[in-house]
N, C-alpha and C positions, 0 to 999 in steps of 0.2 A: 671465527664463526660470527662474532658480533658485527665485524666490519662487513662481512658478506650479507648478513641480514639487513644491515642499514643500506647497503648499496641496492639490494632488492627493493626495499621500501622506496628509495628515492627514484629508482627506475620506474616503478609503478606510478609514482606521482609526477613523473616527468621532471624531476629535480636534477637537471644535468649540469648545473653550474658549480658544483662542489668538487673540490679536490679529493682524491681517494686517500690522501694522507691526513686529512682533517675531518672531524665530524662537525656538521653544521649545528648552529644553535637552534633552540626551539623557535625563536622568532624567524630565523631563516626558513625553517621547515614550514612554519605557518604561512609565511608570505609566498613561498614558491609553490605551495600546493595549489593555489588558485590558478596559476598559469598551467600547472600540470593537468588540472581538471578541464580547464578551457581547451587545452590541446586535445585531450581525450574526446571531448564532445565534437570538436571540429573534425577529428578523424572519423567519427561516426557519420557526421553529416556528409562528408566527402568520400565515404565508402573506403576508408583506409584501415578498418579494423581487421585484426587477425585472430581467428579466421573471420572472413567477411560476413558470415551469417550471425556473428555475435554483435549485433548492432541494434541496440534498444531503440535508438532514435527512429530509424526507418521501420523497424518492426512495430513500434507503437502506432505509427501513422498508417501503415498497411493494415494492421489489425483493426484500427478504428474505422477506416474506410470500409473494410469488409463487413464489419458488424452493422455499420450504418446502412449499407446496401441491403443487408438482411432485414433491417427495420423497414426500409422503403418497400421491399418486395413482399414482406409478410407482416404488415403492421398489426399488432394486437389491438391497440386503441386507435381505430381508424379515423377518429375525429381529431387526432393529435397531428399538428403540423410536422412536416419533414424536418424543418428547422424549428424545433420546439422552443418553448419559453426557456430562456437562460442557456440556450445551446452554446453560444459563444463564450459565455462566462465559464461554463464547464470545460470547454476546450482550452481556455487559458489556464484553468486550474491544472489540467493534465500536464502541461509543460512547466507550469510553475512548480508543482510538487515533484516532478521527475528531474528537472534540471536547474531552475533558478534557485530553489531552496537548497538543493544539494550543493550548488556552487557556493552559496552563502556560508555553509557550515563545513565545507571540505577542509578548511584549515584545522578545525577541531578534531576531525577524524585523523588527520595527519599527525597531530600531536599525540593522540591516543596510541597510534601505531608506533611512533617513535619511543614513547614511554614503555610500551610493552616490550619493544625490542631491547631497550636498555636494561630492563630487569630480567631479561632472559626468558620471557614468557613463551611457552610452546603450547599449542592447543592439544596436541596428542597426550600431554602429561595429565590432563584433567578429564579427558573424555571417558564416559561410562561405556559408550558404544563407539567403535571406530568404524564409521561407514566407509572410510577410505580403503579398508582392508576387505570389504565385501564386494561381491559382483556389482558392477556399476548400476544395473537396474534396481537391485535391492537397496543399495545405499541411497539412490534418489528417491525411491518410494518411502523409505523410513524418514528421510529428510522432509519430504513433502507432507507427510502425515503429522509429524511433530511440529513443523513450522505452522501448519494450518491450525492445529489445536491451540498453540500459543496465541495466534491472532484471534481465534474464537474467544479465548478467555479474556484477552485484552479488550476485545469488543464489548464483552459483558461489563467490564469495569467502566468503560466509557459511558455506558448507560446508567450504571448503578450509582455513581458518585457525581454530585452536582457540579463540582469544580471541573471535572472532566467532560461532563455532558454539555457544559456551556461552549466548549470548543467543538464537540462532536455535532452540535446543532447545525454547524455549517453544512455538513453532509446531509442532514435531514431537512434542510431548507429547500430541497428540490421539490417542486410542485408538479412537474411533468417529467416522468421517468424516461431516460434515454441512456445509451451506452456511456456517454461522456460524464454522466453523473457519478460513475464509478470512482473517478479521481477528483471529485469535488470534496475536499476535506481540508481542515485547518492544519497548518504546518506543525502545530503543537502536538498533533497525534503522532507525528514521527518521533517526538521527544519521548513518548511513552512506548510506542510500538517497537521501535528499532532496538533500544537497549535491552528491553525485556526479551524480545525475540532472539537477539544475538546471544545474550547470556545463556538462555535455556539451550540453544543450539550448541553453544561452545561446551556447556557442561555435559550434555548428553552424547553428542556425536563429534565433538572436537572441531567444529566449524563446518562450513559448506563443503560438500563433496565436489569432485570434478564435474563439470557440466551442470552446475546448479542453475545456470541461466535458463535451462530447459524448464525447471520447476517454476522459476519466477515468471517466465513468459506464459506458462500454462495457467498460473494463478491470475495473471492480468487478463488472459482470454476468458476464463470463467467469470471474472468480475465484470468484464464488459458485457458479457451475455446476460448476466444476472440483472443488470440495470437496463438492458435494452428493451425496446418496445416490441417484445416478442412474447407470445403466449405459450411457451414451452415448459414442460416439467420433466422431460426425459423418461417418462414411463416408470418402470420398476427402479431405474437408477436414481429417482428422486429422493430415495431414502439414503442415498450416499452422497450425491452431488447437489450442491445448491443450485437453484434454478429461478428463472424469472417469476413463475407463479408463486413460489415460496417467498422470494425476496421482496416482492411488492408489498407483502404484509408487514415486513420489517419497517417499511417506510409509511405505514398507515398513520393518519392524523390522530386517530383515537385508538388507544390500547384496550384490549379486552379486560374484563374484570379479573383482578388478581394478577395482572401482568403489567403493572404500571411502568416497570423499568424496561419493558421491551420484549420482543419475541423474534424468533428466527435469526439468531445472531451469526449463522454460518457465513464463512468467507468463501472458501472453495467447496468445502464439504458440509453437507447438511446433517450428517450422522451424529454430530455432537449435540445438535438440538433435539434429536430423537432420543439420544442416550440420557441427556439431562432434563428432558421434558420442557424444553423452551420452544418447542415447535407449535405452530398454530396456523392452520390453513382452513378456515370455515367455508370458503367459496373460492372462485377463481381470482377474485380481487381486481378484475380488470379496471373497473371504474371507481374504485374507492378513492376517497380524498387523501392526499399525501401531505406530509409536513408534521406539525406538532401544535399544541395549543399555544397561542401567542405569536404564530408565524407572521401575522400581518404587521407586527411591530419589529420583525427581524430585519436587519439591513439587507438590501437587495444588491448592493455593489460589492466588489471585491475588497476594497479597503475598509468598508464598514464591517464586513464579516471578519476581516483580519484582526481588528482591534476589539471586536465584540466581547470575546471571552475575558479580556483583561479589564473591562470596565467594572466599576463598582456595581454590585448586584442591584438591579432595579426591578420595578414591578412589570417585568417582561415575562413572567411565568403564568400570567393570567390567561384565561381563555380568550379566543378571538371574539 
């Protein structure tokens, strides 16, 4: 069973250079994982994924173009340029966070997978709810709700604690909102988001259910729309789904009295903000100033933003 699990791991990573009679070293797994991930991305780019529709690379591009066309056809802030301020910076962030950063850390994921396999770890052994035994639609729904709540809670932490906020400022440095701002965030957020989200999901449901890609793509779609230049709130569904008119206030330059750590933390679902009373929508927010106090001193380029959170704390918390 151990050897079968290892072979499955290596097949997933594209580690085809190992003999079935020998187990690779940790260093070999670490090295080979990069080639495996690069091969996987290349298969996405060249439409070789199985099934073909499980292709995040082209789905991300098609989704982005579709939401951008909606912005062009139904602009909420009509004085905002089609190619708004920092449009190309945000577009680069999309691919950096989805692909370049993932490539950089894929070796560490491979090592974690190998260690888990060696100690005989199985997700079903610790799961409180086994979504894999449920009807597919119910398992996906439960996974979506739990996954979103963990992200909402983590998002609150990013605003509540200064050492996390310094990295999260990258996302809030957006001055003109558009769909691509959704994925402008510092890679350090992945260091907090992913382990916490993965741990909770493993403990509660034993891991991702089959076809979890549907949920991930749905979340990306909602996130793109939340940041788009669209004046939508989805009517009665606004109390369940996050929406552009709600999320614009999350990016407001000035927080309301008594809410200095932020408002409207919802990722895909708005219901958590209504439950925990972190919701705030005093008006449509179309023309409010975005950012945070001290934004004028915040780096405007990718590399400046990349190292900002690691710098010694300076007098950058002052007002503009």
